[in-house]
KOLKELUM-200915 format. One record per residue (C-alpha): residue number from 1; residue in three letters; chain; x, y, z. Coordinates in pm, whole numbers. Example, Ala and Ser with C-alpha at 12.3 -4.5 7.8 and 13.67 -1.06 7.14 Angstrom:
% residues 2
SITE    n  res  chain      xx      yy      zz
SITE    1  ALA      A    1230    -450     780
SITE    2  SER      A    1367    -106     714
***
This chain:
% residues 334
SITE    n  res  chain      xx      yy      zz
SITE    1  UNK      A   10185   12319    6889
SITE    2  UNK      A   10454   12485    6729
SITE    3  UNK      A   10679   12747    6815
SITE    4  UNK      A   10452   13030    6598
SITE    5  UNK      A   10184   12932    6737
SITE    6  UNK      A   10290   12919    7087
SITE    7  UNK      A   10393   13279    6993
SITE    8  UNK      A   10081   13355    6855
SITE    9  UNK      A    9903   13278    7212
SITE   10  UNK      A   10150   13475    7432
SITE   11  UNK      A   10089   13742    7236
SITE   12  UNK      A    9629   13670    7258
SITE   13  UNK      A    9677   13617    7628
SITE   14  UNK      A    9963   13862    7672
SITE   15  UNK      A   10144   13627    7829
SITE   16  UNK      A   10532   13774    7721
SITE   17  UNK      A   10754   13675    7485
SITE   18  UNK      A   10853   13325    7409
SITE   19  UNK      A   11183   13217    7570
SITE   20  UNK      A   11200   12890    7446
SITE   21  UNK      A   11009   12638    7238
SITE   22  UNK      A   10729   12476    7378
SITE   23  UNK      A   10773   12169    7580
SITE   24  UNK      A   10503   11861    7582
SITE   25  UNK      A   10371   11805    7970
SITE   26  UNK      A   10338   11375    7996
SITE   27  UNK      A   10024   11237    8104
SITE   28  UNK      A    9615   11369    7935
SITE   29  UNK      A    9412   11135    7818
SITE   30  UNK      A    9202   11383    7560
SITE   31  UNK      A    9380   11622    7499
SITE   32  UNK      A    9838   11746    7470
SITE   33  UNK      A    9944   11968    7777
SITE   34  UNK      A   10241   12232    7696
SITE   35  UNK      A   10458   12444    7920
SITE   36  UNK      A   10543   12797    7770
SITE   37  UNK      A   10836   13007    7947
SITE   38  UNK      A   10821   13346    7851
SITE   39  UNK      A   10925   13645    8023
SITE   40  UNK      A   10622   13707    8146
SITE   41  UNK      A   10762   13296    8363
SITE   42  UNK      A   10553   12980    8322
SITE   43  UNK      A   10210   12857    8197
SITE   44  UNK      A   10071   12568    8078
SITE   45  UNK      A    9868   12527    7754
SITE   46  UNK      A    9591   12262    7686
SITE   47  UNK      A    9569   12186    7334
SITE   48  UNK      A    9245   11993    7237
SITE   49  UNK      A    9226   11696    7048
SITE   50  UNK      A    9104   11833    6720
SITE   51  UNK      A    8869   11529    6676
SITE   52  UNK      A    8687   11648    7026
SITE   53  UNK      A    8726   11989    6888
SITE   54  UNK      A    8467   11886    6509
SITE   55  UNK      A    8179   11806    6769
SITE   56  UNK      A    7804   12021    6764
SITE   57  UNK      A    7842   12313    7040
SITE   58  UNK      A    8206   12139    7157
SITE   59  UNK      A    8387   12499    7183
SITE   60  UNK      A    8059   12694    7395
SITE   61  UNK      A    8069   12362    7658
SITE   62  UNK      A    8444   12461    7696
SITE   63  UNK      A    8358   12827    7776
SITE   64  UNK      A    8110   12683    8009
SITE   65  UNK      A    8358   12458    8202
SITE   66  UNK      A    8598   12703    8271
SITE   67  UNK      A    8308   12957    8343
SITE   68  UNK      A    8218   12743    8624
SITE   69  UNK      A    8590   12660    8736
SITE   70  UNK      A    8607   13082    8773
SITE   71  UNK      A    8304   13044    8972
SITE   72  UNK      A    8423   12847    9166
SITE   73  UNK      A    8761   13040    9241
SITE   74  UNK      A    8535   13352    9287
SITE   75  UNK      A    8375   13157    9631
SITE   76  UNK      A    8735   13053    9740
SITE   77  UNK      A    8741   12672    9563
SITE   78  UNK      A    9101   12545    9472
SITE   79  UNK      A    8995   12591    9087
SITE   80  UNK      A    9230   12649    8817
SITE   81  UNK      A    9060   12854    8540
SITE   82  UNK      A    9221   12940    8190
SITE   83  UNK      A    9335   13290    8178
SITE   84  UNK      A    9134   13533    7970
SITE   85  UNK      A    9253   13595    7662
SITE   86  UNK      A    9151   13914    7366
SITE   87  UNK      A    8889   13725    7210
SITE   88  UNK      A    8795   13532    7507
SITE   89  UNK      A    8942   13241    7624
SITE   90  UNK      A    8973   12977    7368
SITE   91  UNK      A    9140   13053    7126
SITE   92  UNK      A    9203   12928    6770
SITE   93  UNK      A    9567   12979    6647
SITE   94  UNK      A    9664   12853    6288
SITE   95  UNK      A    9403   12521    6340
SITE   96  UNK      A    9477   12432    6678
SITE   97  UNK      A    9244   12539    7002
SITE   98  UNK      A    9439   12627    7286
SITE   99  UNK      A    9346   12742    7643
SITE  100  UNK      A    9608   12897    7852
SITE  101  UNK      A    9657   12797    8220
SITE  102  UNK      A    9861   13001    8474
SITE  103  UNK      A   10144   12720    8522
SITE  104  UNK      A   10059   12546    8864
SITE  105  UNK      A   10407   12366    9060
SITE  106  UNK      A   10346   12046    9245
SITE  107  UNK      A   10323   11644    9272
SITE  108  UNK      A    9971   11484    9095
SITE  109  UNK      A    9983   11159    9303
SITE  110  UNK      A    9897   10836    9146
SITE  111  UNK      A    9553   10604    9163
SITE  112  UNK      A    9632   10423    9481
SITE  113  UNK      A    9481   10518    9813
SITE  114  UNK      A    9642   10812    9962
SITE  115  UNK      A    9691   10969   10299
SITE  116  UNK      A    9382   11006   10572
SITE  117  UNK      A    9472   11381   10598
SITE  118  UNK      A    9481   11429   10143
SITE  119  UNK      A    9156   11238   10186
SITE  120  UNK      A    8997   11417   10441
SITE  121  UNK      A    9049   11754   10225
SITE  122  UNK      A    8953   11651    9931
SITE  123  UNK      A    8632   11528   10135
SITE  124  UNK      A    8625   11877   10292
SITE  125  UNK      A    8667   12092    9902
SITE  126  UNK      A    8423   11916    9843
SITE  127  UNK      A    8152   11952   10039
SITE  128  UNK      A    8232   12297    9993
SITE  129  UNK      A    8164   12254    9622
SITE  130  UNK      A    7877   12161    9696
SITE  131  UNK      A    7726   12400    9946
SITE  132  UNK      A    7803   12687    9759
SITE  133  UNK      A    7456   12596    9520
SITE  134  UNK      A    7596   12785    9211
SITE  135  UNK      A    7300   12901    9000
SITE  136  UNK      A    7543   12927    8636
SITE  137  UNK      A    7284   13009    8338
SITE  138  UNK      A    7513   12870    8082
SITE  139  UNK      A    7521   12529    8206
SITE  140  UNK      A    7272   12286    8051
SITE  141  UNK      A    7067   12053    8193
SITE  142  UNK      A    7167   11722    8273
SITE  143  UNK      A    7092   11508    8029
SITE  144  UNK      A    7069   11141    8146
SITE  145  UNK      A    7265   10930    7879
SITE  146  UNK      A    7067   10622    7772
SITE  147  UNK      A    7326   10321    7601
SITE  148  UNK      A    7132   10132    7337
SITE  149  UNK      A    7208    9727    7325
SITE  150  UNK      A    7244    9829    6930
SITE  151  UNK      A    7596    9988    7041
SITE  152  UNK      A    7756    9706    7203
SITE  153  UNK      A    7681    9445    6929
SITE  154  UNK      A    7766    9707    6685
SITE  155  UNK      A    8100    9814    6859
SITE  156  UNK      A    8156    9418    6970
SITE  157  UNK      A    8112    9262    6606
SITE  158  UNK      A    8350    9573    6403
SITE  159  UNK      A    8629    9504    6682
SITE  160  UNK      A    8627    9140    6590
SITE  161  UNK      A    8697    9231    6228
SITE  162  UNK      A    9023    9364    6250
SITE  163  UNK      A    9089    9216    6585
SITE  164  UNK      A    9112    9388    6868
SITE  165  UNK      A    9220    9255    7178
SITE  166  UNK      A    8948    9353    7411
SITE  167  UNK      A    8661    9249    7207
SITE  168  UNK      A    8609    8821    7347
SITE  169  UNK      A    8589    8974    7687
SITE  170  UNK      A    8305    9259    7572
SITE  171  UNK      A    8120    9010    7420
SITE  172  UNK      A    8135    8833    7719
SITE  173  UNK      A    7953    9071    7963
SITE  174  UNK      A    7732    9186    7682
SITE  175  UNK      A    7433    9056    7947
SITE  176  UNK      A    7595    9249    8189
SITE  177  UNK      A    7649    9572    7997
SITE  178  UNK      A    7207    9534    7980
SITE  179  UNK      A    7210    9517    8349
SITE  180  UNK      A    7405    9713    8458
SITE  181  UNK      A    7279   10026    8251
SITE  182  UNK      A    6906    9887    8347
SITE  183  UNK      A    7029    9987    8695
SITE  184  UNK      A    7205   10321    8625
SITE  185  UNK      A    6866   10437    8454
SITE  186  UNK      A    6607   10293    8740
SITE  187  UNK      A    6876   10527    8959
SITE  188  UNK      A    6837   10851    8737
SITE  189  UNK      A    6487   10871    8849
SITE  190  UNK      A    6573   10988    9192
SITE  191  UNK      A    6967   11047    9187
SITE  192  UNK      A    6794   11383    8869
SITE  193  UNK      A    6594   11499    9156
SITE  194  UNK      A    6893   11677    9366
SITE  195  UNK      A    7151   11875    9186
SITE  196  UNK      A    7428   12045    9175
SITE  197  UNK      A    7680   12209    8980
SITE  198  UNK      A    8049   12056    9053
SITE  199  UNK      A    8380   11936    8858
SITE  200  UNK      A    8269   11591    8798
SITE  201  UNK      A    8607   11412    8737
SITE  202  UNK      A    8749   11519    9054
SITE  203  UNK      A    9062   11215    9104
SITE  204  UNK      A    9393   11227    9176
SITE  205  UNK      A    9515   11316    8825
SITE  206  UNK      A    9295   11616    8845
SITE  207  UNK      A    9436   11757    9153
SITE  208  UNK      A    9816   11928    9201
SITE  209  UNK      A    9952   11936    9553
SITE  210  UNK      A   10160   12271    9567
SITE  211  UNK      A   10201   12089    9939
SITE  212  UNK      A   10080   11817   10141
SITE  213  UNK      A    9768   12115   10269
SITE  214  UNK      A    9727   12298    9942
SITE  215  UNK      A    9552   12170    9703
SITE  216  UNK      A    9470   12289    9304
SITE  217  UNK      A    9181   12128    9129
SITE  218  UNK      A    9240   12140    8736
SITE  219  UNK      A    9091   12016    8437
SITE  220  UNK      A    8766   12145    8449
SITE  221  UNK      A    8597   12012    8118
SITE  222  UNK      A    8380   11736    8242
SITE  223  UNK      A    8218   12064    8501
SITE  224  UNK      A    7854   12044    8508
SITE  225  UNK      A    7490   11900    8723
SITE  226  UNK      A    7568   11605    8867
SITE  227  UNK      A    7377   11406    9226
SITE  228  UNK      A    7610   11508    9477
SITE  229  UNK      A    7586   11169    9616
SITE  230  UNK      A    7673   11019    9296
SITE  231  UNK      A    7987   11244    9316
SITE  232  UNK      A    8122   11235    9699
SITE  233  UNK      A    8133   10824    9602
SITE  234  UNK      A    8272   10801    9309
SITE  235  UNK      A    8536   11066    9492
SITE  236  UNK      A    8533   10830    9784
SITE  237  UNK      A    8650   10521    9582
SITE  238  UNK      A    8889   10699    9357
SITE  239  UNK      A    9059   10844    9638
SITE  240  UNK      A    9052   10536    9823
SITE  241  UNK      A    9284   10348    9531
SITE  242  UNK      A    8953   10166    9361
SITE  243  UNK      A    9068   10228    9022
SITE  244  UNK      A    9379   10030    9121
SITE  245  UNK      A    9267    9754    9316
SITE  246  UNK      A    9093    9706    9642
SITE  247  UNK      A    8922   10065    9781
SITE  248  UNK      A    9108   10072   10137
SITE  249  UNK      A    8791   10146   10369
SITE  250  UNK      A    8968   10347   10566
SITE  251  UNK      A    9053   10635   10316
SITE  252  UNK      A    8703   10588   10165
SITE  253  UNK      A    8529   10640   10501
SITE  254  UNK      A    8767   10930   10622
SITE  255  UNK      A    8690   11095   10314
SITE  256  UNK      A    8275   11086   10356
SITE  257  UNK      A    8337   11143   10729
SITE  258  UNK      A    8488   11509   10599
SITE  259  UNK      A    8223   11605   10375
SITE  260  UNK      A    7998   11563   10651
SITE  261  UNK      A    8166   11703   10901
SITE  262  UNK      A    8266   12023   10628
SITE  263  UNK      A    7891   12060   10641
SITE  264  UNK      A    7836   11816   10297
SITE  265  UNK      A    7453   11636   10369
SITE  266  UNK      A    7404   11279   10204
SITE  267  UNK      A    6990   11257   10049
SITE  268  UNK      A    7021   10989    9857
SITE  269  UNK      A    7129   10585    9927
SITE  270  UNK      A    7440   10434    9833
SITE  271  UNK      A    7298   10179    9646
SITE  272  UNK      A    7148   10448    9392
SITE  273  UNK      A    7475   10607    9411
SITE  274  UNK      A    7626   10361    9284
SITE  275  UNK      A    7473   10274    9002
SITE  276  UNK      A    7417   10602    8906
SITE  277  UNK      A    7832   10571    8896
SITE  278  UNK      A    7812   10236    8615
SITE  279  UNK      A    7619   10469    8394
SITE  280  UNK      A    7943   10726    8408
SITE  281  UNK      A    8219   10376    8372
SITE  282  UNK      A    7937   10263    8069
SITE  283  UNK      A    8029   10595    7891
SITE  284  UNK      A    8371   10564    7916
SITE  285  UNK      A    8379   10229    7790
SITE  286  UNK      A    8211   10329    7479
SITE  287  UNK      A    8403   10638    7404
SITE  288  UNK      A    8699   10430    7409
SITE  289  UNK      A    8537   10101    7219
SITE  290  UNK      A    8488   10348    6956
SITE  291  UNK      A    8804   10564    7032
SITE  292  UNK      A    8993   10185    6940
SITE  293  UNK      A    8783   10181    6656
SITE  294  UNK      A    8950   10448    6544
SITE  295  UNK      A    8660   10717    6605
SITE  296  UNK      A    8774   11071    6728
SITE  297  UNK      A    9167   10978    6738
SITE  298  UNK      A    9411   11199    6554
SITE  299  UNK      A    9686   10947    6634
SITE  300  UNK      A    9756   10599    6654
SITE  301  UNK      A    9875   10617    6990
SITE  302  UNK      A    9555   10753    7055
SITE  303  UNK      A    9380   10454    6986
SITE  304  UNK      A    9624   10226    7157
SITE  305  UNK      A    9553   10459    7466
SITE  306  UNK      A    9173   10339    7345
SITE  307  UNK      A    9240    9984    7359
SITE  308  UNK      A    9404   10032    7676
SITE  309  UNK      A    9114   10174    7869
SITE  310  UNK      A    8849    9985    7717
SITE  311  UNK      A    9014    9648    7886
SITE  312  UNK      A    9105    9897    8249
SITE  313  UNK      A    8717   10008    8248
SITE  314  UNK      A    8573    9665    8155
SITE  315  UNK      A    8805    9570    8518
SITE  316  UNK      A    8650    9857    8694
SITE  317  UNK      A    8284    9823    8592
SITE  318  UNK      A    8309    9396    8680
SITE  319  UNK      A    8459    9540    9024
SITE  320  UNK      A    8159    9793    9095
SITE  321  UNK      A    7881    9539    9009
SITE  322  UNK      A    8068    9277    9195
SITE  323  UNK      A    8133    9573    9575
SITE  324  UNK      A    7796    9761    9523
SITE  325  UNK      A    7670    9640    9828
SITE  326  UNK      A    7952    9593    9983
SITE  327  UNK      A    8060    9929    9894
SITE  328  UNK      A    7668   10119    9909
SITE  329  UNK      A    7662    9982   10294
SITE  330  UNK      A    8023   10186   10355
SITE  331  UNK      A    7826   10480   10277
SITE  332  UNK      A    7507   10442   10476
SITE  333  UNK      A    7693   10326   10734
SITE  334  UNK      A    7865   10685   10739
***
């Protein structure tokens, strides 16, 4: 985003006069973030990935996800929603799609296990979101994504042709990919029977802690319908550190217990919930395999990120599959 685009956005969203060039903010798996310093204060701007914005109906999907964030905030959930601007939330400025937010000062935690008090707060907040049972007519019905064996085959052959570093690792687990896919699809029949509107990506990178007791939930673009037990076990694993190593059982159970004590209920088995979670990570694996082959990217940096995320996601899937029964029991015994 250049200064001219930022200046135009300030006018559209009544952000004040720009005092300095927009400052790039590090982080983000898909989009670019900027910090604007204006006469009315500080603002965060999300510049949406142009490759993503070419997808059909995507602008409507972003508007719906922000509507979810707004509805959550009105109900007392610490959600950070996009600011209303002239013509709506999503602004197209000289070819760039932009969303403006209030700037939130605070700390974003790493993917390592968090302190028990923070896990407890996340469990309570998740329970409150689920208990709202929000009903928003614009939220699309949940479609249980299907993965096809041909997709994995074709992508690995394409990767071999260009010498991508993950090709042999993925081909080695092709039988397991099919098995994980079947487990995920079987679980869907049960998980689809209970759905709530939620954030659907509540990990450490999407929470800013203004203080140790004041979390703000950002990045609602994945918001929509989800099975509550499936989201709960995914959140508990994330905040207990499973993305970077073995999850901390104490943190996992602290979050689950806080969720239940706050009124959250668990109506599915841990096994079904974990099998549903496999599908989330299978989808992320497939996206990054395609991204590392040049799909949905606008720069070489994004392609390299796709390569790294393919390797990381494959390791996460292996870990989930290896420890499914153990981690399912952690949920069931609560």
